[in-house]
N, C-alpha and C positions, 0 to 999 in steps of 0.2 A: 045659976044663970046670970046673975049680976056680974059675977067675977068674969065670966067669959065675954059678956057684953062690954064690960069696961075695958078689958084687954083688947077687944076688937076696935073699940072707939079710939083708944090710944094709938093702936097700930095704924089706923086709917088717918088719924090727925097727923101722926109723924110722917107717914108717906106723903100726904098732901103737902105738908110744910116742906119736906125735902124737895119735892118737885117744884114748889114755888120758889124756894131758894135758888135753885139751879137756873131759873130763867134769867138771873142776873149774872151768870157766869158766861163770859165771852172769851173766845180764844182769838189771839192775833198772832199771825205767823206768815212768814215768807216761805213759799215752798216751790220747788222745781216741778217740772212736768212729771218726773218719776217719784214725786213725793219726798225728795231729798230735802233736808233742812240744815244739815251741818256736817262738818268733818273735823276731826281733831279738836273738838270743843270750840269751833269757830264757825262763823257764818260762811256760806258758800259764795256769796257775791256781795258787792257793796253798791247799794242804790240810795244815793243821798235823798231823793224825794220820798222814798219809802221810809227812811229814818225820820223825816219830817212829819210824815203821816202818822207813824207810830207815836211820836211825841204829841202831836195834836190830839189823837184819839185817847191816849192813856193819861194825859196830864190831868191832874185833879182826881184821879182814881186810884184804887188799890191794884197793884200788880202782884201776881203770884207766880213764883218760879222755884225751880230746884236750885240746890247750892251751887252746881256747876255753871248754870246760866248766870247766877249772880257773879261768880268769880270770873266769868268770861267778859263781863262788862268793863269797859275801859276805866270808868269811875262810878262808884256807887256810894250812897244811894242816888238814884236818879232824882233830879229836883221835881218838887210838886207832885210826888206820888207816895202813897203808903206802900211799903215793901213787906210781903210775907214770903218767907223762904222755907221750903219744905226740905227737911234733911232727916237722915236717920242717925246722925251722930249727936248725942246729947252735949258733947263738948263744944259744938259750933257756937260761935258768938260773932255776929256781924253787926257792928254799930249802925244804928239808923234803920235796922230791920227787925221784924218780929219773926221769931222761929217757931215753926210747927213741925209735927212729926207724921202727919197724914193728910190726905186730901180732905178727909171728913173734918178734921180740925180747921183746915184753911176755909172750907165752906161755912163752917159755924162762925168764923171770924168776920165773914163778909155778908152774913145773912140779911142784914138790914140796909145794905148799900144798894143803890140803884143799879150799878154795873161794876164788876170787878173783872180784870183781865188776866188770863193765863198767858205767860210770855215764854214758857219753855222750861226745860228742854224736852227731849224726845219722850222720855218716860213720864214726865208730867203731863205732856199733851196726850199721850195714850190713856192715862188715867182719867183725865178730865173730859175727853172727847165725848164719851157717852152721856155726860151730864150737861154739856154746854148748851146754852140757848142761842148763841150767836157765834158766827165765825167771820172775822175780818181777815180776808186772805190777800196776800200778794202773790199772784200766780206767775211764776217766771216760765215762759214757753220754751223751755230748753231742759234737757236732761243734764245731771251733774253727778260725778262720782262723789259718794258720801258714805258716811258710816252711821248717820242718824237720819231716821225718816219719820214723817208725819203719818198717822194712820190713813189708810185709803178712805176717801170720802165717798159715801153713798149719797149722791146728789138728790136722789128721789125723796130723801127725808128732810130736804132743806128747800126753803123758798128764797129765791134771788130778790134782794132788796135793791142792790145797785151793782153796776159793773162799768168800769172805765178802763180803756185800753191805752197802752203807751208804748213807745220805743225808747230804749236807752242807747244813745250813740256810743258812749264810752265802753259799755259792755257788749254791744252789738247783739242785743236780743230784745224781743217783745215781752211785755208783762202786763198784767191786768190787776186792778183792785176789785175784788169780788166780795161783796158783804152778803152773808146768808143768815137766815133766821130759821130755827127748827120749826117744821110743820106741826 
């Protein structure tokens, strides 16, 4: 009986710790009305204010991404951020970045941090979405042709923390900053 009790206790503690760890995992993403986020490994739109917001929110924190997202950055590593890159290629070596081979390994690397940010791409967002505690969304109120999409958001599972609406003259569309926390 002590073996099974011990096993149950370890399982319960591991599960509780895992759920606690994930409260510090946040996703930051700009998505179109049709959940589009990219095409041909590039962003769909250029919003300078959104890039400033991204820098302000993620600066001083760890950012977690897939290798294609890293390679799509104009210059990396981004200043004042710890970079964790998820890849399946053991030969990958990105100076200034830590390499991991699974989302579980990435989560373990940030378990003691107050907040870490998932910054893409599509596959990485899909894998982390069920575990993320917060979403920092830039919602562009327009559909885009794309080949990469964010998972559809079930808003009933999220609580709105803040929302600000904007209009971009250059791109001629409305967009919103919406911050959500998992209920």
